[in-house]
C-alpha positions in Angstrom: 90.9 75.7 158.7 88.2 75.5 161.5 85.0 75.6 159.2 82.9 78.7 160.8 79.8 77.1 159.4 79.5 74.5 162.1 77.8 76.3 165.0 80.2 75.5 167.8 83.2 77.0 166.1 81.4 80.2 165.4 80.7 80.5 169.2 84.3 79.8 170.0 85.4 82.8 167.8 82.6 85.0 169.7 83.4 84.1 172.7 87.5 84.2 172.1 86.8 87.9 170.9 83.9 88.7 173.6 81.9 90.0 170.2 78.8 91.5 171.2 76.2 91.6 168.1 75.2 95.0 167.0 71.9 95.5 166.2 72.1 98.7 164.0 74.0 96.6 161.7 71.5 93.8 161.4 74.0 91.0 162.3 73.0 87.6 162.0 75.9 84.8 161.0 75.0 82.0 158.8 75.7 78.5 160.6 74.9 75.7 158.2 77.8 74.4 155.5 74.8 73.1 153.3 73.5 76.4 153.1 76.8 78.2 152.5 77.5 75.4 149.5 74.5 76.4 147.9 75.1 79.8 148.0 78.9 79.0 146.2 77.2 76.6 143.8 74.7 79.3 142.9 77.2 81.7 142.4 78.9 79.6 139.9 82.5 80.7 142.0 85.2 79.9 139.8 89.3 80.1 140.2 89.1 82.9 137.6 86.6 85.2 139.6 87.3 88.5 141.7 84.4 88.3 144.5 83.5 91.1 146.2 81.7 90.1 149.4 79.3 92.7 151.3 79.4 92.1 155.0 81.6 89.4 155.9 80.6 89.1 159.6 83.4 86.7 160.7 84.3 85.2 157.9 82.2 82.5 157.6 81.3 82.4 154.0 84.5 84.6 153.0 86.3 81.1 154.0 84.4 79.3 151.3 84.9 82.0 148.9 88.6 82.0 148.9 88.9 78.5 148.7 87.0 78.8 145.1 87.5 82.1 143.7 90.9 83.5 142.5 90.6 86.9 144.6 88.1 88.1 147.2 87.8 91.6 148.5 85.6 91.3 151.8 84.2 94.9 152.7 82.8 95.2 156.6 81.4 98.3 158.1 81.8 97.1 161.7 85.5 98.0 163.0 84.7 95.2 165.6 85.0 92.6 163.3 88.1 93.5 161.3 90.7 91.6 164.0 88.3 88.6 163.9 88.4 88.5 160.2 92.5 88.8 160.2 92.2 85.7 162.4 89.6 83.9 160.8 91.0 84.2 157.3 94.7 84.4 158.2 95.5 81.1 156.1 94.7 82.9 152.9 96.9 85.3 150.8 93.7 85.7 148.3 91.6 87.8 150.0 91.8 91.6 151.0 89.5 92.9 154.2 88.3 96.3 153.7 86.5 98.5 156.6 84.0 100.7 155.3 80.6 101.5 154.8 79.6 100.0 151.1 77.2 102.6 150.6 80.3 105.3 150.6 82.6 103.4 148.5 83.7 103.8 144.9 83.4 99.9 143.7 84.2 101.1 140.3 87.2 102.2 141.3 88.1 99.0 143.3 86.9 96.9 140.2 89.3 99.1 137.7 92.1 98.6 140.6 91.9 94.9 141.4 90.2 93.5 138.2 91.5 95.7 135.7 87.6 96.8 135.0 86.4 92.9 134.4 83.4 91.9 135.5 83.3 90.7 139.1 80.9 88.6 141.1 78.8 90.1 144.1 78.3 87.6 147.2 76.4 88.8 150.2 74.2 88.1 153.5 72.3 91.4 153.4 70.5 93.0 156.6 66.8 93.8 155.5 67.1 97.7 155.5 70.1 98.1 153.6 69.0 95.3 150.6 67.0 97.8 148.2 70.3 100.9 148.4 72.9 98.4 147.8 71.6 96.5 145.4 70.2 99.7 143.4 73.8 101.6 144.0 75.4 98.6 142.2 73.3 98.6 139.1 72.6 102.7 138.9 76.3 103.1 138.9 76.7 100.1 136.2 79.5 98.4 138.2 80.7 95.8 136.0 78.8 92.9 137.6 78.4 89.3 136.0 76.0 88.3 138.8 74.9 88.9 142.6 74.0 86.2 144.4 72.7 87.6 148.1 71.2 86.3 151.2 67.8 88.4 151.8 64.8 88.5 153.8 62.2 85.7 152.2 59.6 88.6 151.1 62.0 90.7 149.7 63.3 87.9 147.4 59.8 87.3 146.5 59.2 91.1 145.9 62.1 91.1 143.7 61.0 88.5 141.2 57.4 88.9 140.7 55.7 90.5 137.7 52.9 93.6 137.5 49.3 93.2 139.1 50.6 91.5 142.2 50.5 93.0 145.6 54.4 92.0 145.9 55.2 94.1 142.7 57.1 97.5 143.3 59.8 99.5 142.6 62.6 97.0 143.2 61.1 94.4 140.9 61.2 96.7 138.2 64.5 98.0 138.6 66.2 94.6 139.1 64.4 93.1 136.1 65.8 96.0 134.1 69.2 94.9 135.0 68.8 91.4 135.6 67.4 87.9 135.8 65.9 87.2 139.5 66.0 83.6 140.4 65.4 82.3 144.5 67.9 79.2 144.5 67.1 78.4 148.2 64.8 78.9 151.0 66.5 79.3 154.4 64.7 78.7 157.7 65.6 81.2 160.9 67.5 78.4 162.6 70.3 78.7 160.3 71.4 81.8 161.6 73.0 83.0 165.2 71.5 84.9 166.4 68.0 83.6 164.8 65.8 86.2 162.8 62.6 86.4 163.3 61.7 85.7 159.6 62.8 83.4 156.9 65.5 84.3 154.4 65.8 83.5 150.7 69.0 83.1 148.6 68.5 84.9 145.3 70.9 85.3 142.3 70.5 88.1 140.3 72.3 87.6 136.6 73.0 90.8 134.7 71.3 91.0 131.2 74.0 91.3 128.4 71.5 93.5 127.0 68.7 95.5 128.5 65.8 94.0 128.0 63.6 97.4 127.2 65.5 100.1 125.4 64.8 103.7 126.8 66.0 107.2 126.0 66.6 108.2 129.9 67.1 105.7 132.2 67.1 108.2 135.4 63.7 109.4 134.3 62.2 106.1 134.0 63.1 105.2 137.4 62.2 108.0 138.6 58.8 107.4 137.5 58.8 104.2 138.6 59.6 105.2 142.4 57.0 108.1 142.3 54.4 105.6 140.8 55.0 103.5 143.7 55.4 106.0 146.4 51.6 106.6 146.7 50.2 102.7 145.5 46.6 103.8 146.2 46.8 106.8 144.4 46.3 106.9 140.7 49.5 107.1 138.4 48.2 110.4 137.1 47.9 111.6 141.0 50.9 109.8 141.8 53.3 111.5 139.7 51.6 114.8 139.9 52.4 114.9 143.5 56.1 113.8 143.3 58.5 116.7 143.9 60.9 115.3 141.0 58.5 114.9 138.1 58.5 118.1 136.3 55.6 117.1 134.0 52.0 118.4 134.3 48.9 116.2 134.9 47.6 116.9 131.1 50.9 115.6 129.7 50.8 112.6 132.1 47.3 111.9 130.7 48.1 112.8 126.9 51.2 110.1 127.5 49.0 107.5 128.5 46.1 108.1 126.1 49.0 107.6 123.5 49.6 104.5 125.1 45.9 103.5 125.1 45.9 103.6 128.9 43.1 105.2 131.1 43.9 108.0 133.0 42.6 106.2 136.0 45.5 103.2 135.8 47.6 102.4 138.9 51.0 102.4 138.7 51.2 98.7 139.9 49.7 97.4 136.5 52.1 98.7 134.3 55.1 96.6 132.9 58.5 97.7 132.6 58.2 97.7 128.6 55.5 100.4 129.5 57.1 102.6 132.0 60.3 102.6 129.6 57.5 104.1 126.9 55.8 106.5 129.1 59.2 107.8 130.0 59.9 108.3 126.4 56.8 109.9 125.7 57.3 112.5 128.6 61.2 113.3 127.7 
């Protein structure tokens, strides 16, 4: 196999197929074998694993996944990459290439069909604009997952990991921490990609909680509250929730619930922990 993690091999494939990078898909291909090995080891890929790879590109990481996993499903949105993937992965019989938009796919159905509904591992090198919808889609749709190991923009990785009261803390931090334990496993500089992105990246592993760290009566309502309270960060929590079209509670009800929690009516959303959002949601439901 011509390892695509070596830059000249990537260049050769791109030239052979006369491939043009699509800005709309945020394409940046990894060209560093050490980073690829780090991702595989962080994801803990083993022969019994079924791996879903999102955005395989030209198959750089897919080759590594095929070597280590039992089976791999690689979902790629750009149809121009499909013939390239069929070529670069031709040596492997344990991979299925699927040309589709991951956000429109029924992943639960795929897991049921290909892995009898048993938990899978997800690996991805994600463009910035699609990181949050993909992560949240996997969690909110309760796809059976062991872990998600993803390459994202460095500041997104940091945002996922932080706690209350910090500038980076937000709806994404809370949502991910409700479902999983996040851990940054590597920082990746721009020169590890082709074309070079303007910002640094990081590999973060999200290990699914066996049991949610907080109990809440209505998960959907809690996330609606979280989103609404961070949509207008500068406002107090009460005003943020009061202005949100999908929150049906009056200002008085919200203030009363906060009082029961021993919190002031002037509190901002960014100071509340996951436990406090869960309690607020239960008091309001």
